[in-house]
C-alpha positions as CSV (number, residue, x, y, z in Angstrom):
1,M,-13.7,77.7,2.5
2,L,-12.5,76.1,-1.0
3,Y,-14.0,77.6,-3.7
4,R,-12.0,76.2,-6.5
5,F,-9.0,74.1,-7.4
6,I,-7.5,74.0,-10.4
7,I,-4.4,71.7,-11.4
8,D,-2.6,71.5,-15.0
9,N,0.3,69.2,-16.1
10,Y,0.0,67.4,-12.6
11,R,0.4,63.7,-12.5
12,S,-2.8,61.9,-13.9
13,F,-4.2,65.8,-15.6
14,G,-2.6,66.4,-18.7
15,E,-5.2,69.1,-19.0
16,T,-6.5,72.0,-17.2
17,T,-8.8,70.4,-14.5
18,Q,-11.2,72.5,-12.6
19,F,-13.3,71.4,-9.0
20,D,-15.4,74.5,-7.9
21,M,-18.0,74.7,-5.1
22,F,-20.2,76.7,-7.7
23,P,-23.9,75.7,-8.0
24,N,-24.9,75.0,-11.8
25,P,-27.2,78.0,-12.6
26,K,-29.0,75.9,-15.0
27,R,-30.0,73.7,-12.1
28,E,-32.3,75.5,-10.4
29,N,-34.3,73.0,-8.9
30,M,-32.1,72.4,-5.6
31,K,-32.0,75.3,-4.2
32,D,-31.9,73.7,-0.6
33,H,-28.1,72.7,-1.4
34,V,-26.7,75.8,-2.2
35,Y,-26.2,78.9,0.6
36,M,-24.5,82.6,0.3
37,N,-21.0,83.4,2.0
38,S,-19.8,86.4,1.3
39,G,-22.2,87.2,-1.7
40,V,-21.5,84.2,-3.8
41,Q,-23.8,81.4,-4.1
42,L,-21.6,78.0,-3.1
43,L,-22.6,74.4,-3.2
44,K,-23.6,73.3,0.6
45,M,-21.6,69.8,-0.2
46,A,-19.6,68.0,-3.2
47,A,-18.2,64.7,-3.6
48,L,-15.1,63.2,-5.8
49,Y,-16.4,60.3,-7.5
50,G,-15.1,58.3,-11.1
51,A,-13.7,54.9,-11.9
52,N,-10.2,53.9,-10.4
53,G,-7.3,55.8,-12.3
54,A,-9.5,58.7,-13.0
55,G,-7.6,61.0,-10.6
56,K,-9.6,61.4,-7.3
57,S,-6.2,60.3,-5.3
58,N,-3.9,63.1,-7.3
59,F,-6.3,65.6,-6.7
60,I,-5.9,65.1,-2.8
61,K,-2.1,64.5,-3.3
62,A,-2.1,68.0,-5.2
63,L,-4.0,69.9,-2.4
64,N,-2.1,68.2,0.1
65,F,1.0,69.4,-1.6
66,L,-0.2,72.8,-2.0
67,K,-1.3,73.0,1.6
68,A,2.7,71.6,2.6
69,L,4.3,74.4,0.3
70,C,2.4,76.8,1.8
71,K,2.9,76.3,5.1
72,G,7.2,76.6,4.4
73,M,8.6,72.7,4.8
74,E,12.1,73.3,4.6
75,V,12.7,70.9,1.8
76,F,11.3,73.7,-0.4
77,S,14.2,75.3,-0.8
78,D,16.4,72.8,-2.1
79,K,16.3,73.0,-6.0
80,D,17.3,69.6,-6.5
81,W,14.2,68.3,-4.5
82,Y,12.1,70.6,-7.0
83,K,13.6,69.0,-10.0
84,T,13.1,65.0,-8.7
85,W,9.5,66.1,-7.5
86,Y,8.8,68.1,-10.9
87,L,10.1,64.7,-12.6
88,K,7.9,62.8,-10.9
89,N,4.8,64.5,-10.7
90,R,4.4,66.2,-14.5
91,F,2.2,64.6,-16.5
92,K,4.2,62.5,-18.9
93,L,2.2,61.6,-21.6
94,P,2.3,63.9,-25.2
95,P,1.4,66.6,-26.2
96,R,3.1,68.2,-23.2
97,S,6.6,69.0,-23.0
98,E,9.4,68.0,-20.5
99,N,9.4,71.5,-19.6
100,D,5.8,72.5,-19.3
101,P,5.3,73.7,-15.5
102,I,3.0,71.9,-13.2
103,S,0.5,74.7,-12.2
104,M,-1.9,75.2,-9.5
105,L,-4.9,77.7,-8.3
106,I,-6.7,77.7,-5.4
107,E,-9.5,80.3,-4.6
108,F,-10.5,80.2,-1.1
109,S,-12.3,82.6,1.4
110,T,-11.5,83.7,5.0
111,Q,-13.1,85.3,7.7
112,L,-11.2,88.5,5.7
113,H,-11.8,88.5,2.3
114,T,-11.3,85.7,-0.6
115,Y,-8.1,85.0,-1.9
116,I,-6.2,83.5,-5.0
117,Y,-3.1,81.4,-4.8
118,N,-1.7,80.3,-8.0
119,I,1.8,78.7,-8.7
120,E,3.7,77.0,-11.7
121,I,6.6,74.6,-10.7
122,S,9.1,74.0,-13.4
123,P,12.3,71.9,-13.0
124,E,14.4,74.6,-11.5
125,G,11.7,75.4,-9.0
126,I,8.9,77.9,-8.8
127,S,9.2,79.6,-11.9
128,K,5.8,82.2,-11.3
129,E,3.7,82.5,-7.7
130,E,1.0,85.0,-7.1
131,F,-1.2,85.8,-4.1
132,S,-4.0,88.2,-4.4
133,I,-7.5,89.1,-3.2
134,S,-10.0,87.5,-5.1
135,G,-12.6,90.1,-7.2
136,L,-15.0,87.2,-7.4
137,G,-15.3,88.0,-10.7
138,E,-17.2,91.3,-10.3
139,T,-13.8,93.2,-10.0
140,Q,-10.3,92.8,-10.9
141,N,-8.3,90.6,-8.6
142,T,-6.1,93.0,-5.9
143,P,-2.3,91.6,-6.0
144,I,-0.8,90.8,-2.6
145,Y,2.7,89.7,-4.1
146,I,4.0,88.2,-7.4
147,R,7.2,86.2,-7.5
148,Q,8.5,85.6,-10.8
149,K,12.1,83.9,-11.6
150,G,13.3,84.5,-8.1
151,Q,12.1,88.4,-8.1
152,V,9.3,89.3,-5.5
153,K,7.0,92.4,-5.9
154,F,5.0,93.5,-3.4
155,F,2.0,95.2,-3.5
156,G,1.5,97.1,-0.1
157,M,-0.7,94.7,0.8
158,K,-0.2,93.3,4.1
159,I,-0.8,89.4,4.5
160,P,-3.2,89.0,7.3
161,E,-1.8,86.8,10.3
162,A,-4.8,84.1,9.9
163,I,-3.5,83.3,6.3
164,I,0.1,82.6,7.2
165,A,-1.1,80.7,10.5
């Protein structure tokens, strides 16, 4: 279950943009559209809509990229590929710098836990990557691993097989 997806500096997303499945607490008149998942209130459905050129397709492209990256496509080990991909996909208008990383964060749940995966991509490749068990805003997130500038730090948690598959 997708909880939220945050994009920054990707294609038409020059500013941090968040899509989430959390209901607006001020809208109490649509309780039939909300259900509980692991103690968290979530919307039963959502829609992407907007004018032409508003970023709907870029949102889907970002999700597809993240999915492909997590599945471990071989091309992602090639540093030249990252530079070409970064230059093609970064937000190109000011005030963004040419070297600001593209960042994506996804929070999702499985039958076991709710996870947060956060990644930053620069022209040199993946500059930062974090995978954690979400505290769902009530407790601190529990890191599983953090990779920064080629150095990986594991925190003693085994990544469940269901996530890897």
